[in-house]
NUVEX-86266 format. One record per residue (C-alpha): chain; y, x negated, z negated; residue number from 0. Coordinates in steps of 0.001 Angstrom, whole numbers, plus 500000, padded with zeros to 6 digits. Each point is the difference from the previous one (the first is absolute). Last residue first. Layout:
NUVEX-86266
  mol      yy      xx      zz  seq
    A       Y       X       Z  NUM
...
end
This chain:
NUVEX-86266
  mol      yy      xx      zz  seq
    A  643741  577585  658452  454
    A  499119  501515  496564  453
    A  502626  500723  497402  452
    A  498186  503147  498899  451
    A  503099  502098  500170  450
    A  500987  499233  503510  449
    A  500720  496998  501978  448
    A  498991  496242  499077  447
    A  501421  496519  499283  446
    A  497868  497257  498516  445
    A  501396  497442  497832  444
    A  498145  496669  499351  443
    A  499734  497804  497063  442
    A  497068  501846  498667  441
    A  499916  503451  501418  440
    A  503298  501971  499583  439
    A  500131  503362  501488  438
    A  503301  501151  501412  437
    A  500609  503563  501099  436
    A  501997  501130  503084  435
    A  501794  503089  500311  434
    A  503310  498184  500735  433
    A  499872  496552  501083  432
    A  499383  497229  497330  431
    A  502582  497721  498470  430
    A  498126  496978  498698  429
    A  498625  499565  496569  428
    A  501566  497049  498256  427
    A  497789  497248  498618  426
    A  500176  497464  497367  425
    A  496716  498039  500382  424
    A  502072  497312  501958  423
    A  502048  498988  496933  422
    A  503422  499185  501075  421
    A  502249  497150  499149  420
    A  503338  500066  501742  419
    A  501298  503158  501754  418
    A  497993  503118  500336  417
    A  499152  502635  502206  416
    A  496911  501409  498564  415
    A  496579  498925  501502  414
    A  498460  501669  502816  413
    A  497021  502173  499965  412
    A  497503  498571  502553  411
    A  499384  502180  502818  410
    A  497760  502755  501525  409
    A  501403  502504  502385  408
    A  499647  503627  500405  407
    A  503590  500716  500260  406
    A  502251  496928  500657  405
    A  501737  498473  496820  404
    A  503511  500378  499767  403
    A  502533  497495  501438  402
    A  501876  497989  497323  401
    A  498258  496776  500028  400
    A  500286  498215  496509  399
    A  501903  496748  499915  398
    A  498650  497296  497785  397
    A  501325  497042  498101  396
    A  498124  497139  498645  395
    A  498954  498348  496655  394
    A  496407  498730  500380  393
    A  497708  502786  498514  392
    A  498134  499678  497722  391
    A  500206  496619  498236  390
    A  498423  496809  501610  389
    A  499914  496444  498614  388
    A  499455  497648  502678  387
    A  496534  498997  501415  386
    A  499487  496239  499523  385
    A  498459  497794  502669  384
    A  496553  499283  500980  383
    A  498665  500839  503426  382
    A  496614  501577  499303  381
    A  500544  501287  496422  380
    A  503755  500541  499996  379
    A  499629  501594  503285  378
    A  497244  502314  498667  377
    A  502161  501112  497103  376
    A  502933  500670  502128  375
    A  497862  502203  502254  374
    A  498632  501811  496995  373
    A  503494  500707  498721  372
    A  501392  501033  503192  371
    A  496943  502393  500431  370
    A  500574  501510  496779  369
    A  503536  500600  500526  368
    A  499431  501875  503266  367
    A  496888  501848  498819  366
    A  502188  502423  497964  365
    A  501666  501696  502992  364
    A  496940  500909  501925  363
    A  499967  499282  503767  362
    A  499757  502213  502979  361
    A  498003  499868  503050  360
    A  502497  498250  502261  359
    A  500306  497291  497435  358
    A  496399  499112  500355  357
    A  499672  499506  503672  356
    A  503544  498371  499870  355
    A  498624  497354  497666  354
    A  496928  499234  502039  353
    A  502071  499677  503039  352
    A  501045  501980  503159  351
    A  502845  498858  501993  350
    A  500818  501850  503148  349
    A  503544  499692  499236  348
    A  500800  503765  499965  347
    A  496506  500941  498651  346
    A  500302  497655  496990  345
    A  503523  501263  499377  344
    A  498994  503725  500414  343
    A  497182  499323  497413  342
    A  502175  498268  497598  341
    A  502643  502736  500094  340
    A  497352  502645  499476  339
    A  498307  498296  496983  338
    A  503375  499575  498110  337
    A  499603  496638  498077  336
    A  498472  499061  496771  335
    A  500935  496451  499113  334
    A  498488  496697  498944  333
    A  502015  496898  500793  332
    A  498967  496696  498624  331
    A  502650  497330  500291  330
    A  498605  496486  500443  329
    A  501108  496515  498745  328
    A  498953  496502  501174  327
    A  499419  500643  503708  326
    A  499561  496862  502000  325
    A  496426  500922  501291  324
    A  501359  503278  501167  323
    A  500732  503496  498960  322
    A  501901  501928  502666  321
    A  503652  500812  499387  320
    A  501259  499176  503626  319
    A  496768  501421  501606  318
    A  500578  503488  498816  317
    A  497500  502135  498157  316
    A  497989  503008  501479  315
    A  499614  503649  499691  314
    A  500867  501538  496735  313
    A  503611  499058  500346  312
    A  500915  497884  503182  311
    A  500730  496800  498259  310
    A  502854  497425  499240  309
    A  502978  502006  501514  308
    A  503217  498059  499958  307
    A  502809  498493  497830  306
    A  500179  501751  496616  305
    A  496352  500089  499749  304
    A  497519  502403  501969  303
    A  496997  502192  499612  302
    A  500227  502269  502988  301
    A  499658  503857  500744  300
    A  499850  500885  503588  299
    A  502162  502916  501094  298
    A  502820  497926  501298  297
    A  497600  498516  502498  296
    A  499069  496098  499792  295
    A  500018  497755  503009  294
    A  496797  497679  499517  293
    A  499561  496405  500470  292
    A  496326  499327  499973  291
    A  498657  497113  497885  290
    A  496968  502063  498729  289
    A  501695  499568  496561  288
    A  503032  502208  501195  287
    A  503100  498666  501675  286
    A  502717  502488  499132  285
    A  502926  501182  502026  284
    A  502586  502738  499146  283
    A  500770  502033  503040  282
    A  501485  502919  497819  281
    A  499760  499049  496260  280
    A  496769  500371  498235  279
    A  499680  502555  497084  278
    A  499967  498370  496691  277
    A  498166  498332  497173  276
    A  502025  497101  498904  275
    A  498518  497030  498059  274
    A  502407  497515  498219  273
    A  502123  496803  500109  272
    A  498556  498555  503252  271
    A  496279  499557  501094  270
    A  498669  497074  501801  269
    A  499646  497883  496807  268
    A  498043  502919  498223  267
    A  497229  499759  502816  266
    A  499192  503540  500153  265
    A  496589  501795  498893  264
    A  499069  503481  501006  263
    A  498111  502720  498356  262
    A  497596  502513  501300  261
    A  498321  502241  497293  260
    A  496380  501235  500722  259
    A  498875  498776  496532  258
    A  497341  497337  500692  257
    A  500587  499535  503679  256
    A  503856  499683  499645  255
    A  499406  497809  496919  254
    A  498195  497373  502209  253
    A  502533  500375  502788  252
    A  502674  499021  497725  251
    A  498162  497183  498499  250
    A  499086  498712  503470  249
    A  503635  499688  500742  248
    A  500565  497503  497157  247
    A  496668  498117  500360  246
    A  500461  499663  503706  245
    A  499063  501809  503197  244
    A  496339  501236  499622  243
    A  499110  502710  502590  242
    A  499116  503556  499032  241
    A  496848  501760  500955  240
    A  498695  500717  496538  239
    A  497315  497228  500433  238
    A  502845  497644  500891  237
    A  501908  500858  496956  236
    A  496897  499343  497840  235
    A  499347  496575  501764  234
    A  503576  498923  499569  233
    A  500041  501014  496257  232
    A  496653  498118  499485  231
    A  501412  496834  501636  230
    A  503147  499807  497928  229
    A  503201  500708  501804  228
    A  501577  497441  502344  227
    A  503374  498610  498991  226
    A  503402  500997  498788  225
    A  500862  498320  496657  224
    A  502104  502390  497783  223
    A  502895  498980  497604  222
    A  501431  503528  499612  221
    A  498495  503420  500143  220
    A  502538  502869  500520  219
    A  499218  503799  499549  218
    A  501667  502862  501684  217
    A  499084  503618  499715  216
    A  501234  502795  502175  215
    A  499239  503694  499571  214
    A  501584  502882  501746  213
    A  500653  498195  503239  212
    A  500814  502563  502763  211
    A  500986  502686  497453  210
    A  501940  497317  497985  209
    A  502219  499277  502767  208
    A  502361  496992  499930  207
    A  497821  497953  497662  206
    A  501650  496914  498481  205
    A  498330  497157  498083  204
    A  501536  496870  498685  203
    A  498581  496635  499463  202
    A  501708  497011  498172  201
    A  498358  500628  496746  200
    A  498439  503447  500773  199
    A  496444  498746  499400  198
    A  500733  498691  496560  197
    A  499366  496310  499100  196
    A  497921  499533  496929  195
    A  496809  499711  501648  194
    A  497175  502656  500391  193
    A  496148  499755  499529  192
    A  498242  502614  501803  191
    A  496521  501044  499026  190
    A  497999  501388  502885  189
    A  499382  503713  500111  188
    A  496390  501146  499677  187
    A  499767  503228  501862  186
    A  497347  502616  498751  185
    A  497711  502512  501182  184
    A  497250  501443  497933  183
    A  496713  500855  501667  182
    A  499323  503684  500603  181
    A  498205  499149  503249  180
    A  501941  502199  502541  179
    A  503330  500014  498247  178
    A  499748  496389  499302  177
    A  499631  499401  503657  176
    A  503085  501830  500873  175
    A  501921  498312  497165  174
    A  498624  496762  501375  173
    A  501296  500874  503353  172
    A  503591  500673  498635  171
    A  499972  496572  498167  170
    A  498611  498101  502849  169
    A  502943  501194  502065  168
    A  500552  502077  503096  167
    A  498414  503073  498336  166
    A  503121  501434  498551  165
    A  501231  500333  503568  164
    A  497680  502865  500251  163
    A  501682  502314  502414  162
    A  500378  497698  502836  161
    A  496274  499499  500169  160
    A  498258  496823  498573  159
    A  497248  498598  502300  158
    A  497777  498144  497525  157
    A  498486  496579  500960  156
    A  497346  499122  497518  155
    A  499866  496344  499310  154
    A  496870  498158  498386  153
    A  500787  496410  498934  152
    A  498956  496335  500961  151
    A  500685  497093  497854  150
    A  496607  499130  498466  149
    A  497617  502137  501899  148
    A  501739  499230  503315  147
    A  500006  496247  499106  146
    A  496111  500158  499988  145
    A  498756  498542  496634  144
    A  498701  496363  500276  143
    A  501687  498850  496968  142
    A  501162  502948  497682  141
    A  503766  500174  499590  140
    A  500924  499071  496523  139
    A  502359  497121  500991  138
    A  501943  502612  501910  137
    A  500514  499011  503604  136
    A  502237  497420  501663  135
    A  500936  500890  503446  134
    A  500358  496665  501921  133
    A  503432  498774  500958  132
    A  502827  500292  502487  131
    A  498849  503276  501524  130
    A  501461  502403  497315  129
    A  500338  503462  501318  128
    A  497402  501444  497946  127
    A  496526  501701  500792  126
    A  500019  499450  503712  125
    A  497063  497826  499366  124
    A  501541  497096  501850  123
    A  503269  500956  498228  122
    A  498415  499816  496516  121
    A  498734  496281  500782  120
    A  496421  499537  500757  119
    A  497602  496902  499293  118
    A  498004  499589  503364  117
    A  496361  499348  500704  116
    A  497594  497208  500378  115
    A  502493  497263  501021  114
    A  498298  496761  501349  113
    A  501896  496846  499586  112
    A  500989  497702  503104  111
    A  503665  501119  500219  110
    A  499140  503498  499580  109
    A  496381  501046  501133  108
    A  499414  503662  500329  107
    A  497609  502548  498742  106
    A  501399  503382  501135  105
    A  502277  502621  498714  104
    A  500568  502933  502424  103
    A  503691  500957  500584  102
    A  500709  503709  500393  101
    A  503264  500155  498261  100
    A  498256  501687  497037   99
    A  497788  496815  499763   98
    A  496314  500220  501149   97
    A  497477  497997  497977   96
    A  497283  498252  501823   95
    A  500156  496777  498050   94
    A  501333  500781  496434   93
    A  503458  501191  499157   92
    A  500666  498698  496506   91
    A  502536  501935  497660   90
    A  501002  497833  497087   89
    A  499013  499406  496286   88
    A  501632  497034  498422   87
    A  498011  497240  498134   86
    A  500976  497067  502149   85
    A  503741  500252  501271   84
    A  501678  501687  502945   83
    A  503651  500401  500932   82
    A  500188  497352  502589   81
    A  498439  501766  502914   80
    A  498457  498207  503013   79
    A  496432  500810  499480   78
    A  496569  498294  500894   77
    A  497011  501988  498557   76
    A  496729  498639  498643   75
    A  497908  502918  498762   74
    A  497969  500284  496830   73
    A  497096  502373  499521   72
    A  497863  499593  496902   71
    A  501321  502636  497696   70
    A  502235  501479  502615   69
    A  503225  499665  501856   68
    A  500830  496385  498548   67
    A  502777  498352  501960   66
    A  500308  496105  500950   65
    A  503358  499039  501241   64
    A  501422  497347  502317   63
    A  503639  500141  500398   62
    A  502133  499733  503269   61
    A  503536  498588  500558   60
    A  498924  496330  499491   59
    A  497392  500093  502459   58
    A  496895  497631  500394   57
    A  498329  500017  496585   56
    A  501106  503309  499062   55
    A  501431  500103  496535   54
    A  498196  501576  497079   53
    A  499430  503435  498593   52
    A  496546  500517  498162   51
    A  498338  502913  498317   50
    A  502145  502802  501653   49
    A  498615  503427  499025   48
    A  499328  502574  502673   47
    A  500315  503818  500292   46
    A  498598  501227  503173   45
    A  501042  500849  503618   44
    A  496967  500818  502063   43
    A  501780  503246  501165   42
    A  503540  500503  498776   41
    A  500638  503163  502162   40
    A  499447  502230  497087   39
    A  503078  498621  498176   38
    A  501605  503418  499651   37
    A  496935  502619  499976   36
    A  501344  502960  501811   35
    A  499968  503852  499462   34
    A  501422  502475  502348   33
    A  502842  502436  500972   32
    A  499635  502022  496800   31
    A  501755  503314  500215   30
    A  500832  501461  496525   29
    A  499200  503706  499022   28
    A  498169  499235  496840   27
    A  496669  500230  501815   26
    A  501273  496938  501913   25
    A  500882  498173  496911   24
    A  496425  500665  498693   23
    A  498445  498707  503241   22
    A  502185  497044  499946   21
    A  498989  499290  496415   20
    A  496320  500170  500687   19
    A  500262  497772  502958   18
    A  501929  497395  498029   17
    A  497382  500231  497282   16
    A  500933  501942  496797   15
    A  500493  498442  496621   14
    A  503905  499940  500212   13
    A  501816  499583  496619   12
    A  503761  500429  500474   11
    A  503175  497946  500547   10
    A  498402  496446  500309    9
    A  497165  501514  501796    8
    A  502303  500988  503096    7
    A  500616  496120  500416    6
    A  496330  499309  500410    5
    A  499823  503150  502254    4
    A  502684  498937  502400    3
    A  501146  503191  501445    2
    A  501786  499705  503318    1
    A  502638  502667  500408    0
end
């Protein structure tokens, strides 16, 4: 888990240096793999202000710019980008700078005009995936400041052990830091403005086995425009070790990092009348997002519609329902799946993902609706659109599993067998083996033997 310190400070106050915090976490019993400064490779790349932007005298596709990098230092730089204008703050690679791809910037003549550096795109800096235009910085960025001091971030790489799945999120690590420092910990939920249309209008939900999927939350956002995420979002995800894909998909990954809750976005146009959580059929086929056609096993859990499987639950989505540039409406699925089932599916298909890594370690039931709401809020902010009105839960039917819980196991308490609307907080205690004693801790049920109830 890569802990981005500027992101962590949005959850709790951190006054320690990265080295001091890493030492404190180590003494707490966590393993810190290392500390890195994201953006440290931007040597001799500074913040500049565009003073003049005009046409190149001998090339229609080039522009001639003058950029200030200090009180009395103005460089003349030839640039081919069209998204620049006088007054903007931009990254400037000076002569001698070494780019992340190893390229060295030299003074060069372009169509008879000397260029004394290079204006940088986000892709050239390996900061964003946008290589079509120059990276436009905040207007308040100090001129001449090294770019690493302006955009860089400290990142602590924490090796989270299997028994501490709660630390696979910024919120979990913030609680750990708060316990060390005594500082308060808070998550500032984003305001979600819902439309008049209800989530369940034209969308049903069915769960075959409420032990395998004890909590499923669906939300719908209509009228989205899929494009690149804002530059600060892309940079923050890159610092956390994730690749930016689109504003919709990035919203799901953003909340996964914050809350530790994996969610998935489906193209509504590619989904039929409803979502069905079920076991896979024998020899059922699914092309996953990595564009590999997979033969599913009957023990795999899938998210499907009435026609076919749409995703390998808790592991990876399917290519047929992938969010694309033509997507106008998305379904957000936020669920809690049985950890053992997800782990076995990931191993069976040799398909480990950030989502399966978290599902295998268990999920809290109450985080599912919170994560779905926060993803919807981010999609509305980054991609436009209107989230549908949500009531808990979407009407659906469930079938409780009849086999008793194994001795000495940890599992989520399954909901009652219901028909129609059910409230997911209504739980039924499972049938336990004789001489076992159940101890409820949070939203989990632990089974033990003997009078003490200990395992």
